[in-house]
N, C-alpha and C positions, 0 to 999 in steps of 0.2 A: 619583558624579556631581554630588551637590549641588552647585551654584553659587550665590552671593548674587547675580551680576551679572546670573543671568537675571530675576528681576525676581520670580518665581515668591510668592506670600504660604506657599504651602502643597504642596508639591509631591507629587505622585501615585508612590505606590510601585508599581515594578512588577516582574516576571520578565518573563525571558525565554525561549521554548522552542522552539529549532532543532532541527529533524529533518531527516533525507536515507534515504536506502533503502538504499544499498550504499557499500563500506565505497571504491568508486571516486570515489565525491561526496564533496565539504565542504557544513561550514557555513558557514565564509569569508562567504561573498557576504552569505546571510542576515543574521549577524550585523553587516556592516559597512550595512547598509541600516538596519536597526533603530537601531543607535546612535545614526545623524545622525537618527534620527525622534524617538528619546527626547529629544537634546538641544535637538532645535528644537523638542517639545511639554513640557519642563519635567520629565518620567518620571524620576525616582529609581531605577535597577536596584538591585535588592537582590541577585538571585538570575538564572543565565544555567543553562539545562538543556538538555544537548547530548547527541542519541544518533542512532545508527545501524541503522536497522529497518524494516521494512516498516510503510508506515499500516494496513494489511489487520489487524494485529495487535488481540490484545487489548489491554482495557488495562493487566491484570495482567500481560502478558510485557514491556511497556516500562518498562523501569527509571528510566528519569528522569523520564517522564510518571508512574508512581506516585509517586517522591520529591516531586513540583511538587507534585502533587494534595496530597501529607501535610504541604507546610506551606503549602500555601493553607489547610485547615483548624486551622492557628496561624495563620494569618492575616499573616504574615511579608511580607504585601503583596496587594494592593487592585486590579490587572491584571493580564492576561496580554498580554505581546505577540508576535506572532507575522507570520511572514514572507508566510504561503499558507493560506489558510484548510484545504486541505491538507494543512498538515506537524500540523494536530490527527490526520487521520483519514482514511481513506477506508470506512472501515464505518459506516454509518449507524448502526447498535444504538450503539459504542461511544463515538461523538461525542454523541448523546441521552445518553448515557448521564453524559460529560463535561460538557455543557450543564448538567445537570438538578443537579450536583454548584456548576459555580459560580452558578448562580441560586440552591443552594439556600443557599450563604454568603457571598452578594452581591458574586458579585468579576467584574469588566467584562473584558471581551475587545477588542482590537485585531488588526484584520485589517493589514497595509499593503497586501499587493496589492492587495488589495478596497476599502482605505479605508475599512476597518469598524472600528465602536467600536458595542458597546452602549451605551455607556453614552447615548448618542443616543436610546434609547427601545427600541419594542415592535419595529417596524417594521425594524429592525438585527437582530434576535436573527428573527424571521420569515424576511429574506432567511439568514440564517447555514443555519437548517434546511434552505432550498430549494436551497443552492449547495452543503451537503452531501448529499444526497441525489442530486443529480447524479452529485456522483463517485462513490458508488457506481453510481450508474448506468451511469456511461464505465469502469467497472472489470467490472461483469458482461458489457458488451458486449464489452472487449476478449476475457475468458474464454472467452464464444460464440465468438469469431470462432475463436481459437484451437482448438476443438471443433472447431465447421464445418472446418478447414484440415486436424484430423487425421483425422475422417472421411471426407475428401476424399481423399486420402492413402491407407487403408485400401480403396477402394473401388477406386483404382489398383493396388494391390498392390505399391507400394514401400514404401521404406523410412521411420518418423519414427525419430528418438531411435537407431539402430543398431539398431534390431529391425524384421523383415519383418512386415509385417501381410499376408494372404493371403486374395483372395476366396474365396468356398466352392468355384468351379469350379477352381480352382487346387488345392484340399483336394483337391478328387473326382480331379483330373490325377495328383496325387502319388500316393493310394490306389491308383487303377488301372493305372498305370504298376508300382507296388509288386508287385501282382497278378501282371502280367503277366511280372513276374522280373526288371526294369531295378534296379540297383542304384543305391546311393544316389548317385553322382557320374551315372551316365546320366541320373537324375529330372531333377539340378541344371541339367545340361544344355537338357534340355527346357526345364522348366517355370522356370526361372530366378531360383530361390532359392535361398538357404544352404544346407546340409545341415543346421544346426543348426535350424532351421525344418521342413524334411522331417522330422528324428528326430519331433519335437514331433508333428506331426499324425498320425505312423503308431504313434506312443505312446497317443495317443486313441484310435486305435479297435481297438488291439493285445485 
């Protein structure tokens, strides 16, 4: 990407880090925006790292991130360019770990979506920490909502993920009907749960 017509005395060597969470997603849009950014700013792209993995994974489980950090220690480039801060990670502890390494090796970071460049000084770095924390809070909130939803389904005695969630009243009713001599199918008709769930309840009290 070196181009004498750009007019920069010394171009900044950078790498691109592109990440999506699932195989149904693509890094193409991220890459297109970052390529245009680098051209405008006169960044020389030394390497591009692409991977499909959740941002909640530990750094050591992210193959391309680990390769990038290894190349960073060799100072193949002096700046990491990403599409969005969440591409770097959604776990505060892992992001802080990455940030600490960047700071230790004097590597700067540019995030396209937030127009954030840590070369600007300490305020940008502080902002990065806050955004990372907010990403983690968002992730925790999503998990909390999911747990609340599952608990609500349990209380209603409905199914979640193909399994019956039985209330204590339903379990007591199953045991009572069995003691009265009803068959599994008769119990199923009265309690409206699967035969497998009835079997599990009765095994627990056998």
